[in-house]
Every structure is written in C-alpha cells, then in structure tokens.
C-alpha positions in Angstrom: 0.0 0.0 0.0 1.4 3.5 -0.9 1.5 6.5 1.2 -1.7 7.7 -0.4 -3.5 4.7 0.9 -4.1 2.8 -2.3 -3.7 -0.9 -3.3 -2.2 -2.1 -6.5 -4.4 -4.9 -8.0 -2.5 -5.3 -11.2 -0.3 -8.0 -9.9 -0.5 -10.9 -7.4 -3.0 -13.8 -6.9 -6.3 -12.9 -8.5 -8.7 -14.9 -6.3 -7.1 -13.8 -3.1 -7.3 -10.2 -4.1 -11.0 -10.6 -5.1 -11.8 -12.2 -1.8 -9.9 -9.5 0.2 -11.8 -6.8 -1.7 -15.3 -8.5 -1.7 -15.7 -9.7 1.8 -15.5 -6.3 3.5 -17.9 -4.8 0.8 -20.3 -7.7 1.4 -20.1 -7.3 5.1 -20.7 -3.5 4.8 -23.7 -4.3 2.5 -25.1 -6.6 5.2 -24.5 -3.9 7.8 -26.6 -1.5 5.6 -29.3 -4.1 5.2 -29.2 -4.7 8.9 -30.2 -1.1 9.5 -33.5 -1.7 7.8 -34.0 -5.2 9.1 -33.4 -4.0 12.7 -36.1 -1.4 12.2 -38.5 -4.0 10.7 -37.8 -6.6 13.4 -38.7 -4.1 16.1 -41.6 -2.5 14.3 -42.9 -5.9 13.4 -43.7 -6.2 17.1 -45.9 -3.2 16.8 -48.0 -4.8 14.1 -48.3 -5.4 10.4 -50.0 -2.0 9.8 -46.9 -0.2 11.1 -44.7 -2.5 9.2 -46.6 -1.8 5.9 -46.1 1.9 6.4 -42.4 1.6 7.0 -42.0 -0.9 4.2 -43.7 1.6 1.8 -41.4 4.3 2.9 -38.5 2.0 2.4 -39.2 1.7 -1.3 -39.5 5.5 -1.6 -36.1 5.9 0.2 -34.7 3.3 -2.2 -35.8 5.3 -5.2 -34.3 8.5 -4.0 -31.1 6.8 -2.6 -30.4 5.5 -6.1 -29.2 9.0 -7.0 -26.3 8.5 -4.6 -25.0 5.9 -7.0 -24.0 8.6 -9.4 -21.1 9.7 -7.2 -20.4 6.4 -5.6 -20.1 4.3 -8.8 -18.2 7.1 -10.5 -15.8 7.3 -7.6 -15.1 3.6 -7.6 -14.4 3.4 -11.4 -12.6 6.7 -12.0 -10.4 6.4 -9.0 -9.5 2.8 -9.7 -8.8 3.5 -13.4 -6.6 6.5 -12.4 -4.7 4.3 -10.0 -4.2 1.8 -12.8 -2.8 4.6 -14.9 -0.5 5.5 -12.0 -2.1 9.0 -11.8 -2.9 9.6 -8.1 -3.4 13.4 -8.6 -6.3 12.7 -11.0 -7.7 10.2 -8.5 -7.7 12.9 -5.8 -9.5 15.3 -8.2 -12.2 12.7 -9.0 -12.6 12.0 -5.2 -13.2 15.8 -4.5 -15.6 16.2 -7.5 -17.7 13.2 -6.6 -18.0 14.3 -2.9 -19.1 17.8 -4.0 -21.7 16.4 -6.4 -23.0 14.0 -3.7 -23.5 16.9 -1.2 -25.5 18.9 -3.7 -27.7 16.0 -4.7 -28.3 14.9 -1.1 -29.5 18.3 0.1 -31.8 18.6 -2.9 -33.4 15.2 -2.4 -33.8 15.8 1.3 -35.8 19.0 0.7 -38.0 17.3 -1.9 -38.8 14.3 0.4 -39.6 16.5 3.5 -41.7 19.0 1.6 -43.6 16.5 -0.6 -44.1 13.6 1.9 -48.0 13.6 1.9 -48.1 13.6 -1.9 -45.5 10.9 -2.3 -47.2 8.6 0.2 -50.6 9.1 -1.4 -49.4 7.0 -4.3 -50.0 4.0 -2.2 -53.6 2.9 -1.6 -53.1 2.8 2.2 -55.6 3.3 5.0 -55.5 6.8 6.5 -53.8 5.8 9.7 -51.2 3.8 7.9 -50.5 6.7 5.6 -50.1 9.1 8.5 -47.5 6.8 10.0 -45.6 6.6 6.7 -45.6 10.5 6.3 -44.1 11.1 9.7 -41.5 8.4 9.2 -40.5 9.7 5.7 -40.0 13.3 7.0 -37.7 12.2 9.7 -35.5 9.8 7.7 -35.4 12.4 4.9 -33.3 14.6 7.2 -30.6 11.9 7.0 -30.4 11.8 3.2 -27.4 14.2 2.9 -25.4 12.3 5.5 -26.3 9.0 3.7 -25.2 10.4 0.3 -21.9 11.6 1.5 -21.1 8.4 3.5 -22.0 6.4 0.4 -19.6 8.4 -1.7 -16.8 8.0 0.9 -17.6 4.3 0.7 -17.0 4.5 -3.1 -13.7 6.4 -2.7 -12.4 3.7 -0.4 -13.6 0.9 -2.8 -11.8 2.7 -5.7 -8.5 2.7 -3.8 -8.9 -1.0 -2.9 -9.2 -0.3 0.9 -12.6 -1.9 1.4 -12.2 -2.8 5.1 -12.5 0.8 6.5 -16.2 1.3 5.5 -17.0 -2.0 7.1 -15.7 -0.9 10.5 -17.4 2.5 10.3 -20.7 1.1 9.2 -20.6 -1.5 11.9 -20.3 1.2 14.5 -23.4 2.9 13.0 -25.3 -0.4 13.2 -24.4 -0.8 16.9 -25.8 2.7 17.5 -29.0 1.8 15.6 -29.4 -1.5 17.5 -29.1 0.2 20.9 -31.4 3.2 20.0 -34.1 1.2 18.2 -35.8 -0.5 21.2 -35.2 2.5 23.5 -36.8 5.0 21.1 -39.6 2.7 19.8 -40.8 1.2 23.1 -39.2 3.4 25.7 -37.2 2.6 28.8 -37.5 3.7 32.4 -39.5 6.9 32.5 -39.1 7.6 28.8 -42.2 6.9 26.7 -41.6 5.1 23.4 -42.1 7.0 20.2 -43.2 4.0 18.1 -42.3 4.3 14.4 -41.0 7.9 14.9 -38.5 6.4 17.3 -37.3 4.0 14.7 -36.8 6.9 12.2 -34.8 8.9 14.8 -32.6 5.9 15.5 -31.8 5.6 11.8 -31.1 9.3 11.5 -28.8 9.2 14.5 -26.9 6.3 13.1 -26.4 7.9 9.7 -25.1 11.1 11.3 -22.7 9.0 13.4 -21.3 7.1 10.3 -20.8 10.3 8.4 -18.9 11.9 11.4 -16.7 8.8 11.6 -15.9 8.9 7.9 -14.8 12.5 8.2 -12.7 11.8 11.2 -11.0 8.8 9.6 -10.3 10.5 6.3 -8.8 13.6 7.8 -6.3 11.7 10.0 -2.6 11.8 9.0 -3.0 8.4 7.4 -6.2 9.4 5.6 -7.1 8.3 2.1 -5.6 10.0 -1.1 -3.6 12.5 1.0 -6.7 13.9 2.7 -8.3 15.2 -0.5 -10.6 18.3 -0.3 -14.2 17.5 0.1 -15.9 20.5 -1.5 -14.4 22.1 -4.6 -15.5 24.1 -7.6 -17.0 21.6 -10.1 -15.1 21.3 -13.4 -16.9 20.3 -16.6 -14.4 17.7 -17.7 -14.8 15.7 -14.4 -18.5 16.3 -14.0 -19.3 14.9 -17.5 -17.2 11.8 -16.9 -18.8 11.3 -13.5 -22.3 11.5 -14.9 -21.4 9.4 -17.9 -20.3 6.6 -15.7 -22.6 7.0 -12.7 -25.8 8.1 -14.2 -26.7 4.9 -16.0 -26.2 2.8 -12.8 -28.2 5.4 -10.8 -30.9 5.4 -13.5 -31.0 1.6 -13.6 -31.4 1.3 -9.8 -33.8 4.2 -9.6 -36.0 2.8 -12.4 -35.9 -0.6 -10.7 -37.1 1.0 -7.5 -39.9 2.9 -9.3 -41.0 -0.4 -10.9 -41.1 -2.0 -7.4 -43.0 1.0 -6.2 -45.6 0.3 -9.0 -45.6 -3.4 -8.2 -46.2 -2.5 -4.6 -49.3 -0.6 -5.6 -50.6 -3.6 -7.6 -49.8 -5.8 -4.6 -51.8 -3.5 -2.4 -54.8 -3.9 -4.7 -54.7 -7.7 -4.7 -53.2 -8.3 -1.2 -54.0 -5.2 0.9 -51.5 -4.1 3.4 -50.3 -7.7 3.7 -49.3 -7.5 0.0 -47.2 -4.4 0.6 -45.7 -5.8 3.8 -44.8 -9.1 2.1 -42.9 -7.4 -0.7 -41.2 -4.7 1.4 -40.0 -7.1 4.1 -39.5 -10.0 1.7 -37.3 -8.0 -0.6 -35.1 -7.0 2.4 -34.7 -10.7 3.3 -34.1 -11.5 -0.3 -31.4 -8.8 -0.2 -29.1 -11.4 1.2 -28.6 -12.8 -2.3 -28.3 -9.3 -3.8 -25.7 -8.0 -1.3 -23.5 -11.1 -1.6 -23.5 -10.7 -5.4 -23.2 -6.9 -5.2 -20.1 -7.2 -2.9 -18.3 -9.4 -5.5 -19.6 -7.2 -8.3 -18.1 -4.0 -6.8 -14.9 -5.9 -6.0 -14.8 -7.2 -9.6 -15.4 -3.7 -11.0 -12.5 -2.2 -9.0 -10.2 -5.1 -9.9 -11.1 -4.9 -13.6 -10.8 -1.1 -13.8 -7.2 -1.2 -12.5 -6.2 -4.1 -14.8 -8.0 -2.8 -17.8 -6.3 0.6 -17.4 -3.0 -1.2 -17.0 -3.5 -3.2 -20.2 -4.0 -6.5 -18.5 -7.4 -7.8 -19.8 -6.6 -11.5 -19.2 -6.5 -10.9 -15.4 -10.0 -9.3 -15.7 -11.4 -12.3 -17.6 -10.0 -14.8 -15.1 -11.5 -12.8 -12.2 -14.9 -12.9 -13.8 -14.8 -16.7 -14.0 -13.8 -17.0 -10.4 -16.6 -14.7 -9.3 -19.2 -16.6 -11.4 -18.3 -19.9 -9.8 -18.5 -18.5 -6.3 -21.7 -16.7 -6.7 -23.7 -19.4 -8.5 -22.8 -21.8 -5.8 -24.1 -19.4 -3.1 -27.3 -18.7 -5.2 -28.1 -22.4 -5.1 -27.9 -22.4 -1.3 -30.2 -19.5 -1.0 -32.7 -21.1 -3.4 -32.9 -24.2 -1.3 -33.4 -22.2 1.9 -36.2 -20.1 0.5 -38.0 -23.2 -1.0 -37.9 -25.2 2.2 -37.9 -22.7 5.1 -39.3 -19.4 3.6 -42.1 -19.1 6.1 -39.8 -19.7 9.1 -37.2 -17.2 7.8 -39.9 -14.5 7.3 -41.3 -15.3 10.7 -38.1 -14.1 12.3 -39.0 -10.6 11.4 -42.8 -10.7 11.5 -44.2 -13.3 13.9 -47.9 -12.5 13.2 -49.2 -15.8 11.8 -51.1 -14.4 8.8 -48.3 -12.1 7.9 -45.8 -14.9 8.3 -47.7 -17.1 5.9 -48.0 -14.3 3.3 -44.3 -13.6 3.5 -43.4 -17.2 3.2 -45.4 -17.4 0.0 -43.4 -14.4 -1.4 -40.0 -16.0 -0.6 -41.1 -19.4 -2.1 -41.8 -17.7 -5.5 -38.6 -15.6 -5.3 -36.5 -18.7 -4.7 -36.6 -19.6 -8.4 -34.7 -16.5 -9.6 -31.9 -16.2 -7.0 -29.2 -17.8 -9.2 -30.1 -15.6 -12.1 -29.9 -12.5 -9.9 -26.4 -13.6 -9.0 -25.5 -14.0 -12.7 -26.8 -10.5 -13.6 -25.0 -8.7 -10.8 -21.7 -10.5 -11.3 -21.7 -9.6 -15.0 -22.5 -6.0 -14.1 -19.1 -5.9 -12.3 -17.4 -6.6 -15.7 -19.3 -3.9 -17.5 -18.5 -1.4 -14.8 -14.8 -2.2 -14.7 -14.6 -1.4 -18.4 -16.5 1.9 -17.8 -19.4 0.6 -20.0 -22.3 1.2 -17.7 -25.0 1.9 -20.3 -25.6 -1.7 -21.8 -26.5 -3.4 -18.5 -28.6 -0.4 -17.5 -30.7 -0.7 -20.7 -31.1 -4.4 -20.3 -32.2 -4.0 -16.7 -34.7 -1.2 -17.3 -36.4 -2.8 -20.2 -36.9 -6.1 -18.4 -37.8 -4.5 -15.1 -40.5 -2.5 -16.9 -41.9 -5.8 -18.2 -42.9 -6.6 -14.6 -45.8 -4.2 -14.8 -47.7 -5.7 -17.8 -46.8 -9.2 -16.5 -48.2 -8.4 -13.1 -51.4 -6.9 -14.6 -51.8 -10.0 -16.7 -51.1 -12.6 -14.1 -52.7 -11.1 -11.0 -56.3 -11.3 -12.1 -55.8 -15.0 -12.8 -53.5 -16.0 -9.9 -54.0 -13.2 -7.3 -51.0 -12.0 -5.4 -48.9 -15.0 -6.5 -49.2 -13.6 -10.1 -47.5 -10.4 -8.9 -44.7 -12.3 -7.3 -44.3 -14.5 -10.4 -43.9 -11.4 -12.6 -40.8 -10.4 -10.5 -39.3 -13.9 -10.8 -39.7 -14.0 -14.6 -38.1 -10.6 -15.0 -35.2 -11.3 -12.8 -34.5 -14.6 -14.6 -34.5 -13.0 -18.0 -32.2 -10.2 -16.8 -29.6 -12.6 -15.6 -29.6 -14.6 -18.9 -29.7 -11.6 -21.3 -27.0 -9.7 -19.5 -24.5 -12.6 -19.4 -25.2 -13.6 -23.0 -24.8 -10.0 -24.3 -21.5 -9.6 -22.4 -20.2 -12.7 -24.0 -21.3 -11.6 -27.5 -19.8 -8.1 -27.0 -16.5 -9.6 -25.9 -16.3 -11.9 -28.9 -17.0 -9.0 -31.3 -14.3 -6.8 -29.6 -16.8 -4.1 -28.7 -15.4 -3.7 -25.2 
C-alpha cells in the first residue's frame, strides 16, 4: 500500500485479491441491510400495519437513494482507473468532485422528500392511519439523506482505492448505534415513553449522522485516504461529464428498478391489501441477502477490472470474472434451497404475526426460483462497470424491469397476489440470462 493509501491490484494472486476486496464490501452491505431489518424486526412487534407503512417508505427511500450511486459508482471506477494509470493526482480530483456532487444531490433530495411527503405517500392505496405513520417516518428519515449520500460516496472512494475494510468498521459502529437506540426510542425505557415508528426513524437518523462523522474523522487523519483530499471544490466540466457518464446509467438503472417496485407494490396493495405491501417490502429485504452477496463481489470485480483494464491486463480481468461466477452461482443455489424449504420460518423471524408470516413465506417461495439468475446479472455488471461501459447493463435492466408491470397486470387477475410475485421472478431470470449472453457476444466482437 502506498503513502496515499491505495492498493495495486494489477499483480498478485487474483482470487485472493478478489476475496480481500469483496468480503468487506459484502459485510458492509449486510450492515446497511441490517439497519432496515433491525427497524423492521422491532416495528414488526408493533403490528403489520406499522410495518406496511415503514415498508412503503423503504421503497421511496430506495428510489431517492439511487441518486447516490452517481457519485459512488463514478468514484469507484474513475479512482480505480486513475490508479491503474499511475495518476494519483487525477484520482484525488475525482474524489473531490464526486463528494461535492454528492453533497448537492443529497441536500436537494432531502428538501424534496420532506416538503412532498404527503403527496409521495398518497401514491399507495393505504388506509388513512397507515398513511399518516408513513408520512411522519418519511419526513424524519429524509433529514438523514445528505449524510447518507456523503457516506455512500466516501464508501465508493475507499472501494476505488482497494481499501474496502475501513467502510465496514465505520458502518458496523453505526449499526451498533442503531441496534441500541431502536428498542429504546420505539418502546421506551424507564420513565421515557416510546415514540413508536417515529423512534425507529430517529434511531436511523442518529446512526447515519454517526457514520458520516466517523468517515470525516478517519479521512482527515494523517493516514487518511488520497492525501486527505478536499471534500468541497469548484466543479469542473471535464470531471462532471465523466462522473455522470459513468454513474448516471447505474443510478438510473437502480432508480428505475425502485420505481417499478413502487408500481408493483401498488398492484400488490390492490390484490393483497397491506399484507401484500408488507410481504414485498419485508421479503425484498430478506431476499437482499442474495443481492448483497453478489453486489459485494460485483463491486470488487469492478474495481479489480478497472485497474487491470487501465494497465493493459485484460486477461486478469477475464480470469477474475470466471472466479466470481463460480463462487456466486454456488451461493445462489444455497439461498434457493433455503427459500424453497424454510421461507415461512425465515420470514417469521421478522414478522411473527401468523397471517403475515404465511403471506411472506409465499413471497419467498416464488422468489427462490430467480436467485441464481440475480447472481448472474450482478456478477456480469461488475465486468461492464470495470470497463467503464455502464450503459448496456442499464438498458437491459430497465427494459426487463419494466416488463414486470404488464406481466403483473396480466397474471394477478388470474393468480391473485402470486401472479404479482411471479412477474418479478420471470423478469429477474431474464435479466440474468440476457446480461450474461450479451456480455459474451460483445466480448467476442471486440466491442469492449
């Protein structure tokens, strides 16, 4: 590791480097998921109505948080490619530019969420009391969006330099904070009266501020990353255009995916009521185990490929892809078996209410059939990202995600809520197949 705190990934054992990169990213992803699952586990004790409200807000936050991927993804790729070209000064400039953009986007999104909370929540067909809970929760967590955006970009900066363990430690500290505050603020302790769902929102906000503060403290230490680069600088057209060219397709892909899920949630509410919304919101968080595992390896692969591609070593990149595929497909099979056989029991850990537990188990059972293909899509995304070609996978994802809506509208009248879940599985399966096939075809034609 150099004095600027970067790792050289252009030489050495490939699989060992991938594991060293991926495991901390995966662990950090699970920490981020644990924030939501911790809230849901405690709120599930309040009732399925409260959980439906928070689950609905979770999808809204997902949509708006996708914008954070512009700066994070661009930081990972541009910094890694700059390091591969042995240009640390350019890496520092990209770090500063992405952080500045992240701050501007985060403040703008926060203002939008807080001011428009009633209008946004009204998109759901929820009972009045459930909608009121959702509005209050959204306004509180909206305050934390700027801190989340900046922490997420810092995460990307560390990933781009190959130092993936630091974000894990900092995010873990934030999770501990959330775990401690959740039961206290939700249910109360001693003479303090619990705040219910508002308490969960405040716990999440406090944790996000804590993580942001820790990142700033760590990065400004004498051993900080990239010579303690400046956070807020004047934006330069050259860098901004490159950042949006790389990051915008990924942000658009994820944001569009979230919007589609938002629409699917509305269809689910029509055919399954608040239990339909609750099943999708909570089930998708549980299902996130597969996504986070594949995403961790995907980000690691992207960083690894970016350095080696910039250094003129494509053979190392191709070998890395084969290693990642073998690892992830094996893990996907394990998750499939678990969802098929113990879906209801897994769901019941978070929502013990019998009728909700049964509904959630049905969701996981249908989702079991697409887990391997989700792994395939996300792993292939890492290769596209490493080469800086973020548009092709974004187009594939958006087109096939959009197909979920007509599929759900066609299947739901015949199969009920199961038809809605089946539309998701079909789409996810097709995305994995098409993405991997197109990558192979593009590689053979030399279009990369």
